[in-house]
Structures are given as structure tokens and as C-alpha cells.
N, C-alpha and C positions, 0 to 999 in steps of 0.2 A: 706467274702472276702478270696480267696484262699491263703494259705501259700505256698511259693515257696522255693524249695531247689535246689541248683546247685551242681552237682557232677563234680568236676574238676579232670580229668584224667591226672596225672602227674607222671606216673610210668615208662615212657620210658627211656631207657639208651642212646638214641641219637647216636647210632652207625654210622648212615649215616651222622650225623652232624660232627663227628670226633673231638668232643671237649674233650673227655676223662672223662666227668662227666655226670650225668643224665641231659637230655635235659632241664628239667624245672629249673635247677640251672644255666644254661648258661645266661650270661648277655647281654642285649641290652641296650646300654647307661649305666646308673648307676644301673639299676634294672634287676633282673632275670626275665625269662619268667613267672615264678610263680607269682612274684609280679605284673608284668604288667597285667596278667590275673585277679588277685584278685582285683586290683584297679577298673577295669571295672565292675566286678561282684558285687562289693559292692553297686553300684548305681542301681541295679535291683529293680524294684517296688515289694513290698510285700515280699522281701527276708527274709526268716526266718532261713535258715541254709545253710552252705557250708560244703560239705564233700570232702576232698582232698584224692584221691587215690595216695599215695606217693610211691616213689621208695622203695622197700621192705627193703633195707639195710640202708636207711637214713631217716626213718620216723621222728626221733627226730630233725634232721636238717631242714626238711621240716616244721615241726611243729613250730620251733622257728621263721623261716622266715615268715610263714603265720600269726602267732599270732601277730607278730610285725606289720604286714601290716594291719590286720583286726581289731586289738584291741578288744574292747568289743562291737563293733557295732552289731555283729550278732553271733549266735551260730556257732562254727566251730568244725568239727571232722576230724580225720585222720585214714585212714585204709591202710594196706600194699597192694602194687600192686600184681597182680597175674602173672601167666606165660604169659598170653595174655591180650590184652585190655579188652576183654569180661570178663576175670577172675577178673581184677581190678575193673570193674564196679560192678560185682556180690558181691565183698567184700564191696564196698561202699554202696550198697543198704541195707546191714544189719545195717548200722549206721544211717539210716534216722529216724528222730523224728516222733512219731505217728501222730502229728498234720499236717504233710505235705500233701498237696493235689496235687501239680504239681512238677514234677522233670525235670530239664534241665540238660542234660549231655553234658559236654563241654571238649575240649582238651586244655591243657595248651600250646600246640604248636601253637594254634590259639589265641595267647595271646592278640592280638589287636582287637579282635571282639568287635564292639561297643556295649555299653549297650542297645542301641535302638533295636538291633537284639534280645537280650535276651527278652526284653519286648514284641517284636512283636511275638516271638514264644510262650511265655507264654500266651499272650492274645488269640492266636489262639487255644491253647490247652483248655483253659477255655471256649471258645465259642463253640467249636465243640466236645470236649471230645475225639478227635482223637490224634494220634501221629502227630507231626509237625516237618518238617525239613526245614531249610533255604537253598535256592538254588540260583545259578547264571545261567544266560543264557550261552550257549556255543557259543563262538565267532568264533572259527576255524572250518574249514571243517573237518569232521571226516571220516576216512577210516576204513573199516573192512579188516584186514590183517591176513593171515595165512602163516607162514614160508616165510615171506617177499613178498608174492604174494598178491596184492590188490584184494580183492574179490568184493568190492563195496563201495559205498558212503552211509553213514548212514544219515538219515534225522535229522539234528541237531535241527530242530524246536521242536522236541519231547524230546530232551535231556537237562539235567540240571546238574550242578556241585553241589554236596551235601557238606554242611558245618556243623559246629556245632555253637551254642548249638542246640541239638535236644530235643524236649519236649514231655512229656507224663504225663498222670495222674499217680499217684504213683501206684495205684492198678493194672492198665493195664501193667505198666512196670515190676512190680514184677511178674505178671503172665507170661509175655513174657519170662523173664529170667528163671522162673521155668520150662517152657515147651520148652526151647531152645534145638534143636536137632543137632546143628552144630555150628562151629565158623564163625562169621560174622565180616566184616570190620567196620561196624558202627551199631548203635542201631536201625536205621530205617529199615535196612535189617533184623535184628533179629526180630523186631516187626512185620514186614509184614509176616515173615515166619510162624507166628502163626495165620495168617488169619485176622489180624486186619488192617484196612485202615490207610493210611498216607496222610497227607495234606502238601502242600509246601507253604512257604511264601518267600518273597524276602530276600536274604542274603546281604552280603556286601563284597566289594573287600578287605577291611581291615581284613577280617576273613581268610586270607590266612594262610596256614600251613607252619611252619618253619621245614623243613626236612633236607635239604642239605646246605652246606656252602653258596651257592648263595642266598638262602632264608634269611640267617642270615645277609648277606651284605645288602640286600634290606631293612631288618628291621632296621639296623643301619642308613641307609640313611633316612628312614622315621622319626626316632626319632630325628636325627640331624636336620632335616628340621622343627621340631616343636620348635626350640629354636630361640629366638630373640637375635641378636648380635649387639653390638654397640661399636664404637671406640671413644677414646677421646685423646686430646693433652694437655699437661701441660708444662709450662716453669717456670723457677725460676732463679733469678740472685741475687748474694750477693757480696759485695765488701769485701776485706780482712780487718780485724779489725786493727785499729791503735795502739792497745795495745795488749800485749801478751794474746792470747786467744786459747784454744784448738780447733783443727779442727775436725769436724765430717762430713763425707760424706758417704752416703749409710748406715747410722746409726752407722758406725764404727768410732772409734777414730783413728786419724792419728798422731802418736807421731812425734814430731820434725817439724811439719808443722804449719804455721800460720793459725789461725782460721778466721772465717767469721763473719761479723756483722749481727745482726738480733735479733728480739724479742725472738726467741727461740735459737736453736743452729746453725742457718744459713745453714742447710744441704740442699744444692740445689738439690741433687739427690732425697732425700726423699720427698722434697716439690714438685718437678716436678711430681713425681709419684702420690702424693695426688691429684694434680690438674688434671692430666690425668684421674684418676679414677672417680673423682667427675664430670668432664666434660662429660665423657662417660655416666654416669648414670643420668645426668641432675640434679645434686644435688648441684649446685652452685660451689664455688671454695674454696681454702684454706682460703682466707680472710673472706668470709661470714660465714664459719663454725668454724674457729679457729683464729679469728682476734687478733690484738695487744691489743684490749680492754679486752682480756680474761687473767687475771693475772695467772691463773692456768697453762697456756702454756708458761709462761716466762722461758726461758732457757731449755725448754723441748727437749728431744731427738727426732729425726725424726721418730723413731719407734712408738712413742706415736701418732703422727698424722696419720701414716699409719694404725695402729691398729684401731683408732677411725673411720677412713674413711671406713675401711672394715666392721665395725659394721653398718655404715649407708647403705652401699651397700647391705649387707645381709638382713637388715630389709626391704629394697625395693625389695628383691627377686633376686638380681644380684649376680653372682659369677665371679671371675676373670679368664680369659683364659690365658693371658700372658701380660707382660709389657716389653717394651724396652726403655732404657734410653741412651742418649748421653751427656757426660760431655764435656763442651767447656772451654778451658783455657790452659795456659802454665804449670800450676802446681796446685796440685801435680800430679805426673806421675801415671796414673791409672794402667798401665800394670802389675807392680809387685803384685798388690793386686786385680786384676780384678776378679779372680775366688773366692776369699774370699768374696768380696762385693756381687757378684752374688749369692753365696750360702746363705749368711745371708739374703738377700732380698727375695730370693725364699722361704725360710722357713717362713719368716714373712708374705709374701703376700699369700702363699699357692698356688702359681702358678709360672711357669717359669718366671724369670726376667733376662734379658740380659743387659749388660752395655758396652758401647763403649766410646771412647774419641776422640776429635779432637782439633785443634787450629784454630785461625783466621789468621795465617800467619803474625802476628805482627800488624794486623789492630785493631783499637779501644781500649777501655779500657781492653778488654780481652787479646788483643795482647800485651799490656803493663803491663800485670800481676797485674792489679788492683783488680781483682776478678775472679769469675767463674760463669758459667751459665750451666744450664742443660735443655734439652728438652726430654720429655717422651711421649710415646704413649702407650695406654692401650686398650685391647680388653676384653669386658665383655659379659656375656650371661645370659639369664634366660629362663625358659620354657615358650612357648606361651600357652600351654595347652596340656592335655593328648591326645594320639591317641585314 
């Protein structure tokens, strides 16, 4: 069974992208292009080695990111980039393990290329012994132009858009680079220049190349679209205690204010947040998770419930996007401490939390200052799956 190596070209400075850092270190979502590419490469069948042609000034940084992503699953090597793409790959070829049979050369700028394309290219190389390039059909009409004068229309039925990864037997690729007589924009062109045949297989639209800011915006939309998002609503009501009791709202102590009755600290804001988060994740409610039959929660601060709820969400794969809470009642007055409450809750939740307040215009038990209520909404998200 053939052993496969992937050379990942990640040495570009990304000048056209305008990010001010090497292109492979630019993030899409929470991951760099380098990480996105490696996560797809790791699933390639019979993968034995990855060689990263890194930006020449930041090999150590590339190495740290890649090793964290790859772990010990597969052998990984790092070589500095050259002055050109071709030079970067020439450097990477020197790091190939002797046991490698098939080499796939891929661009980190095509970081969403599906694993299936890698496997398709590798299988074609093993079957034919030829060089293999993934391609897409040309959808647009193509014109031949010279100095803005249209000379004619090219038959698009014979045209294809070349992508990566491009695959070769190791020996044939080494020989092609040894005998290269010019600079080429991709390995298939270099390979053919030495008189060796190339074969094409079907590529994938997700193998698009991130080159300019518009490409990066499209990539961000793709990643955002792979997240499942849910919202939840939570409410909580507590009456004021009949005996002197400290008041806690938003996990903070409110000196000089009468406290609320409850099994714990009666923090309506914190409890409403908990119910909203649990509701969004489909994990029950505050009663089913932290009920009055649990003595360890007697008198507990609202932060205990929020922290425990976040643990439940994280175990289920969810993360919080934001939370909004409205306090309902005549007292205490929220405005003087609104920013303080919001800041404390934002740190605790790890996502933006906003807090507002209103009254019932004297109606009901809230209007007669018998207690307070809070209504919270929460938005959470988790990945649906990798691109």
C-alpha cells in the first residue's frame, strides 16, 4: 500500500490580501488558514507525512501551530519557503521520508479543499503512475483579448480550471524539479515541461483560492454557515424576604437593599440567564438541574449556577454568543450599577451580556414592590461540521 506525503505550501506573504501577516496565519473564524488546511489533510487515506513549506521568517511559529493541530497522528516536517512557490516546493522535497511513494502538493490558500479531493487525486496517481491535477469546468464564455481588442471566443469545452492538491509519484516529481528549466505557476505545468503526461480528475468548488479580501469574506460566510445556532428564553421571579437578607442581583451584592427569598440567593437575573441558556441547549431548566432538593446549592451565589450551566453547555458542544436580560420591578434602581453588572456577567459568561430594566406601571405584585422578576434571552452556537 502506497505511503502518501502532502507538501503544504504556506510561505506566501499575502500581499494582495492586505492582512499584514503571512497569508497562512490569517484567521477564518477561529482558525488560521494553516489549521483549516491541516485538519482536512489529516483525514487523507494512507497519509504518512506532512511537509509544511513555511514562511521563511516564521518557521518556529508555523511549527508550533501545526504541531498543536496535528499532534502525534502523523510525521510532520517544516522547511523554509523560497523566493518563489517553486523554490518553496523544491525545499520541501528535500524533507520527504524515503518510504514515501506518492506526493500531493497543496496550497494553504485552498484551505477548504475537501479530503475527498486528496483521496481522488492520490488514487489516480497510484492507478496510472501519471501526474494528476483536480479541475473544474469553465462556466463562463472565454474571450481572447489583446490590448482590449477581442480577437475571438475560446472553446470553453476544452478548458478547465486547475486546482490543488496535485499528485505525483515521488520519483517522477523529484526528477521534474531536477530538470526544471523555468519558473511555473503550478506543479502540473512544471511536470509537463519535462515531457511527462498529466491526467485530470474532478476538483471541488470548496477548493477555491483565498487571494484577495473578497475571497476572505466569502470564506468567513462559509465558516459561519456551518454553525448551528439556537436561542432560549428564561424567566425568574422572587419576592422580597420578610426578614433582613442581603440582596444579590447579577451575582453582585447590593448593600442597603432588601434581599429576595429563595433556596439559594434569590438572584433573579442570574437565574433567568441560567434558564435561558439551558432552554437554548435543550438541557432542561434550573429546577431540573439545580433543584431545591440539592442541599449543596442552599444559599449559593448566582455565579455558581451560571458556571455550572456553562460546563453543561460546553460538554454538549455549545458556546454562548450573547445574553440579554431585563429586570422588572420598582427597586432596586439598576441604572447606577448597570455597567458594573454587565461587566461582571460578561466576564463570567465569556460572551457579551446586556442588562436593562423596566416597571409594570404599578400593576400587580411587581408594581406594589413585593418582589422582582427577570426575563433573559440567550443565543448559543456550535459547529455543524468542518468544511
